[in-house]
N, C-alpha and C positions, 0 to 999 in steps of 0.2 A: 623126652628130649626134642623129638621132632615136632610134637604138639606145641611146646613152648616157642620154638622158632617160628612156627606158623602164626601163633598168637601175637608174637612180637611185630610181625610184618603185616598183620591184618589191621586196617584202619577202622576207626570208630564207625558206627552205623551211618551217621550223618554224612561222613566223608566218602563212603564207598562209591556212590554214583559219580561225584565230581572227579574222583581219582581215576575211575574207570574211563570216563569221558576224556580226561587229559591223556591217559595212556593210549586210548584209541586214536586221538589226534596225532600224538607223537609217532605211533606205529604207522599211521597213514602217511604222514609227511616223510617218514624214513623210507617207506616203500616207494613213494613217488620219486624221491631223490635217487634211489637205486635205479628206478626205471629211466629217469632222465639221464643219468650217467651211463646208461647202457651197460650196467654192471655185468649182466649175463654174457655179453659179447667177449669179455676178457677171459672167460673160461675156455674159449675155442682157440683156433689156430689161424684165423683169418688176418692177414697183414693189414687190411683196411682198418682194423680195430685201433692200430697205433696212431691213426690220425683222427680218431674220434674227438679227442680234446687236447692231446699233446701237440706241442709245436714241433712236429716231426716231419713237416712237409719235405724238407730237403733230403732227410734220411730215407723217406719212402720213395721219393723220386729217383734218387741215385740207386737204390736197390732195384727199382723197376727197370732201370736201364743197365743193370749189371748181369753177368752170366749166371749169378747165383739165383736170379729170379726163377729160372726154369727148374731148379732143384730144391730150393729151400724157402721157408717162410721165416718171419722174425724169430719165432720161438725155437726154430732149429739151431740158431746161433746164440740166442740171448737168454735161454733158461737152461738149467742143468737137466741132463737126461740119465742120470745114474739110477733114480727111482722116482716114482710118481709122486711121493709125498714131498720130496725135496723140490721137484719141479713146481708144484702148486704153492708151496711155502715161499719159494723165491719169487714166483709170479705175484703173489699177494703182497709180499714185503716191498718189492720194487714198485708195484702198481700203486700202493698207498702212498709211497714217497712221491711218485710222479703226480698223483692226483692232488696231494697236499700242496706241492710246489705250484702246480698250475692254478689251483683255487686261490692261493694266497699271492699270486702273480710274482713268484720268486724264481721263475725259470730263467736260466742264464741266456745271454745272447749266443754264445757258442756252447753247444752241448758236448760235454766230454764224459765218457764212460767212467764210472767209479771202479775202484779196485776189485770189488767182488764181481762185477760184471766183466771185467777184463779176464779174470781167471776162468769164468764160465765160457767166455768166447774162445779163450785159448784151448780149453779142453774140448770144445765142440769142433774147432778147426782140426785138432788131432784125431778126434773120433771119425770125422768124415773123410779126412785125407790120409788116413793111416797107411794106405797102399803106397802113397808117394813118400811118406816119411820112412817107412820100413825098407823101400827100395833104394838102397844107397847109390846105385848106378844112375838113377834119375837125378838125384841131388847133385852128383859130381858133374854130370853132363851140363846141367843148367847153370850152376853157380860155382863149380870148382870145390865145393865142400858138401858133405852129407847133411841132409835136412835133420837127421836124427841127432848128430853132434851139435848142430846149431841150436836146437831147442833146449839145450842145457842152460844157456845164458841169454836167449832171446825170445821174443814173442813173434808169432807168425807175421804180424803186421809191420814188424821192423823192416822187413823186406817187401812184403806185399801191401804197400801203403794204400793203394787205391782200391783195395778189395773189401767189401763191395760198395762202400759208400763214398769213395773219392776222398780228397784231402780236406775240402772245406765243407763243414756242416753247421752253419749258423742259421739263425732265423731268417736273415736277410739274404742268404746266399742263393736261394732259389725262389724268389718272390712270385714267379709265374709258373711254378711247378704244377703240373696237373696231378692233383691228388683227389681221391674220392671225397666228395662232400657228404658228411654224415646226414642221414635222413632226419627229417624233423620229428622231434619226440612228441609234437602236439597231436593228440588223437583226432580221428576223422570227425567225430561228433562235434568237437569243439571248433574245428575249422569250419564245418557247415553252419554252426550257430553264429559264428563271427561273420560269415558271408551273408547269412540271412539278415542279421542285424544291420550290416553295412547297406544292404539293399533297401531296407526299410527306412533309412534315414533320408 
């Protein structure tokens, strides 16, 4: 059975080399595309990754100026933490959607979190601020009602609207925001060759 399947996908002798060359070119372009997109950086926790290609300047800038900067990074709030498989599945799914929208120039002027993301952020608010939610006295002193009771029909940001990104997060809301500029993906040898070529002209 396995032999038949292998024979079915084995090209005729005269096509083996062209097919291998085509597969090699495809694999090379795929690897280079992954390198240019800094695919590896999305596996980590560095907040600068969010401004690699996404139009997230205002979100990054508002987070940098918030109190959350000292204690959290983007993944602390925006990906699930119930298990490692769910975390990376969610990152991959969200990342592919973001990359597709950015590549096809479909990103909206005002970025609004999707429902799946809202649920994740809500769970992470509760995970980190559990001591405040559980302590009924804190809730009553601050707002006249307990946080625990409020969370039955509200999201945390219904009250904490400015936390941590502020109220306006559009592409044009922070045009001069200081955000990290991604490093050039052009390899040093190519930069040197271009310089040498320019000097010879």
